[in-house]
N, C-alpha and C positions, 0 to 999 in steps of 0.2 A: 506279341501276341496279337489277333485280328479282332477282338471286342475293347479295344480303348474307347471306343465311342460309344458302347453300350451301356446301359446302367447297369448295376450289380444284381437289381432285382427288378422284378416288375413293379411300376409305379405303384404307390403306397397312396392310402385316403389322404386329401389334402383340400383345401378349401377351392381350390382351382377345378379340382377333379369336374363339378360339375360342367365348367366350363369346356375341358378337354372332353369329357363325353360328347357334348352337344357338339363339340368340331368333328370328332369320329365320325358321328352321324348323319351330319351334312355333308361331310365327304363323299359319304356313298350314296346319300339321296340324290344329291347335284350330279355327280359322275353318274350314276343310272339313270338321271331324267335326259344328260347327254347322249349315252348309248340309245337309249330308248328313242330319242330323238333321230339319230342315224337309221337304225332299224325301220323305223316308221317310212322315213322320207326313200331307203330301197324298197321298201314294199310297193310304195306310190310308183318309182321309178319302174319298178318289175311290171307294175301291173299295167301302166300306161308304155310299156316299151319304148320310155327314153330312155337315151344315153347322153346325161349331161357332158361326160367327161368328152363326148367325139365331136362337141362344138368348140372346145377350148382351141383359142388363138396361139395358145404357149404349149409347149410342152409340160407333161403331169407332174414331170418333179418339182417344178414352180411351186406349186400347191403346196409339196412338201417342204421346201424352204420356207414358204411363208410361214407355216405351222411354227417352224422351228424357230423363226425369226421372233414371231411374236410371242412364243413360250421365254425365250431370253428377254423379250422386254419386259413382261410380268415377271421375271427372276429378277432384274436387274434394277427395275425403277419399281420400289416399293409401293409408292402413289399410285400407280396404274394400277395395281393389283386390290388395293383399297377404296378407289374411287368407282362408286356405283355405274356412273351411264359407261365409263372407258372400260371397265373390267367385262361386262357384260357383253359388248361389244367386239373385244379381242375374244373372249370365249364365243360368241356365235361365229366368227372369222375362223377360228380354230375347228370347231364343228363343221363347220359347211365345206372348208377346203379338205378334210378329212375324209366327209364324205364322198363328195365328187369323187376325189383319188381312190375311194376306194371300191367305188364303182369298176374300176378296171379288172380289178379281181374278183369282185364278185360276178359280172359278166361270163366270167371265164369260167367258172367253176360249175355254175347254175343254182337257180332259187332252190332248188332241193338240197342239195349237196350243202350250198351255203347255210341253210337252215340248219342242218344237223351237225355242221361244222360250229354255228354258231352257240348251240346247246352244249356241245361238249368242251367248247372251249371256256363258257361260263362258269363250268363246272371247275375246270382248271384254274380258272382264276379266282373263285371262292377259295380253293382249297392253298393256294399260293399267298392269298391276302391272310388266312387264316392262320398261315404257317407262321407268316411275317409277323402276326400279332400277339403269338400264345406261346410258340415253340421256345425251348432253350435259346438264348441269344449266341451261346456257343457255335452253335450248330449253322449259323446265319450269317449272310454278308455282310459289312457295315464298318466296317473298319479300313483299318490304313492297307493292307493286302486287297482288298477286295477294291478299296477306292483308285488303288494303283491298276488294278486288271479291269476296271471300267476305263479308265483313261488311256490305256493301251490299245483295246479293243476299240473304242471310239476312232482313234487316231487310224487303225488299220481300215477301221469303215468308211473312213473320210478316202484314202485311198484306195481303196477298192472301190469306192463307188465313182470315183473322177475316172480310175482306169476303164470303167466298165461303160461309164457315158460317152467314152472316147474310142475303145475298141469295140462295142456291142458286142461285148463276149459273154455268152450263156453260162460258160464256166466261172468268170467272175461275179455271175449274177446271183448265180448261186451261191459263192463264197459271199458274195455282201448278205444276202436274206440269211444264211445260216449266222453270221456274225449278229446281225440283228437280232436273232430270234434269242440267242445267248445272254446278249445284253440287255435283252425284254425281261427276262426270267428273272436274272441278279436284280434289277431297277425295281422289280415288281416286290420283292421281297425287301430291299433296303426300305421302299416307301412306306411298305404297310408298317414296319416298325417306325418311320415317323412319323405315318400317321396315328399313329397310338401311343406318342409320346414316348418312346424305348428308347430313342437316342441322343446323345447327350452333347454331340457337333453341333447343333443349331436348335437353339430353343422354340418351341413350337409359341406362335404368334397366331391366333385362332382369326384375327381380321384381316391381317398381309397372308398368310399361305393358306387360307380356306378357297379360294376359286383355283390357285396355282394347285395344291392337292388334288382338289376336284377334276380338274383336267387331267392332271397327270393321270390317274385312274382312269380315267376315260380313254388316254392315248395308249397306255399300256396295254387296255383291252384289246383297240384295234390294233396297235402292233402286234400284238399275239394273234389276232385273227388274220390277217393279214398274210403273215408268215404261213402259217399252217395251209391255208388256202391256196397261197403260192406254193408249199410242198406240195400239195395235192394234185394242182395243176400240173406241176414240173413230171412227177410219178405217172399221171396219165400219158403225158405226150411223149415220156419215155419210151412207156409199153407200147403205143401206138407206132412211132419208129421201128421198134423190134418186128412188128408183125409187117409194117408197110415200108415206106420209104423215109429217110432222114427228112423231116420236115416238123417246124414248131409252129407254123402259122403265124409267124410273126410275134407269139405272143411275149416272147423275151425282148423283145426291139421295138415294137411298133409302137408303144405307148410309153417310151423313155425320151 
């Protein structure tokens, strides 16, 4: 059975309900604040015609690696996630790195298209989080099978990513983003259940998990947005190639 980590029923009333409810509320408030901060910075960059990612002295994927390492640090060292100065400094690093990395795709898609995509993605993310928090858990991922699937997809993602960086192949980049998109959708459903105290595999500890859960909501939203923008830009380039000449303008390789 894939639901051995699920609670048999939706959480019942207990003395800890108030704390859990506050924990859930804070997750979405902090996560939304991070998202709005990124959107405001993108608006400022667009209005000033400044492209911060173009002045970096290193490849853009270094920012992605930095985000990954910081999240690993927060998850593996609980004291870092509870110490106020440390956790907020690390959170700012994650948000800034994600914001600058996202400029690559936002610039290619265009401000208007990006705004439309952001609105659509917001609706989808709300639906996915609502599904993870309210739908019957027998229909949601979160058990052994889905955990094994995520591990296999992660290993595949790493292999494809290394191959793409080595070969600079467009097809491999398409495959990488497609795998990432599938993982993000599954992860949103699993994380929503955890945020609402519906999984028993890990006991929710608000002081320890607050900033991690809020950052996870933020990163899931950003990754979902980046994947959709990538698919739109990839289709635009494909249509352009059909009507003109085989040319991708370097979108697939120049920023990596």
